[in-house]
N, C-alpha and C positions, 0 to 999 in steps of 0.2 A: 456597573462598569468594573471590571477587574483592575487590580493594581498591576502597573507595569512589571513584567517578569513573572506574572502567574499565568499567562495564557499558554495553552498547549496546542500545537499544531504538528501533524505527523505527515510526512511523505512516505507513502507505502508502496510496495510491490506485492501483487498477488499473482497467483499461478494456478494452473488446473492440476488435477491428480497426477498426470504424467509429465507435467512440467514443460509443455510446449507452448503455453501461452503466458505473456507477461503483461500485467496490467499496472500502470503507475497512476496512484491517485494522491489526493491531499485532503485531510480532514482534520477537525478539531475534537474528535472523539472517536479514537481508533476502535475501541471495544464496540461501539455501537455500529461503525461502519463495517466492521467484520460480520456483525449479525446481519446486516443488510446484504452483503454479498452473499451470505449463506442462505438467505432467504429471498431471492430475487423475484419471486413471484408477486411479492407485495408492492414492489415498485417499477420493476423493469423486466419486461418478458422477452427482450431480445438479447442484447449483447451478453450480459451476465450469464442469463440461461443458456445461450448457444454454446459459450466457450467454457462454462462451468469453472471460473477462476474463483474458487472458494479459499484457497490457502494463502497465508501471509508467510512470505518468505524473507522480507526486508522491510525495514522502517528506519526513519531518522525523526528526531524530535526538535522542534524549533519553538521560540517564544514569540516570534513575529510572523504574521500571516504572509506578508509580502515576500520575506525570505523564503518561506515555504513554498510559495506559489512558484517563485523564480527557480528554485530547486527542482520542483516538480516538472517545469517547463523544460529545464536543462536535461533531466534524465530522459524525458519522453523523447527528445530530440537525438539521443544517443542510439548507436547501433545496438543490435541484439548482443554481440560479442562484448561490447563495453558494459551493458547492463549485467551480463553474466559475470563479469570480472567483479563489479560492485557487489553483487549478491554473495558470491564466493567468499570475498574479503571479509563479509559481515557474517556469513552463515555458511561456512565451508561444506556443509553436508546438505544444504538446501532443504534443512528440517523445517516442517510446517510449524509455525510459531503461533498459531491461534490460541492455544490453550495457555500461553505464556502471558497474554495480554490480560491485565486486570481491569 
């Protein structure tokens, strides 16, 4: 069991190459999750493969899974416009952030 405060949870938003699809998720290992989004054939042959959302454009860090899940659900309930505002405030150029995650 990890000591309180040492947990890492991430709410993230992925997009496709032309930035028409937004996918919001939650994970405890962002680097690993990025790998699986980029290699969907290993786990999911439908949604990820169909829409090709391989590019990280937004993420938030949390120490508590319940808080992260609440935030994920909140963002998923937003309009596209509100999600775009959130992304732009965090990443004004909508730069793909995959290579910045260690």
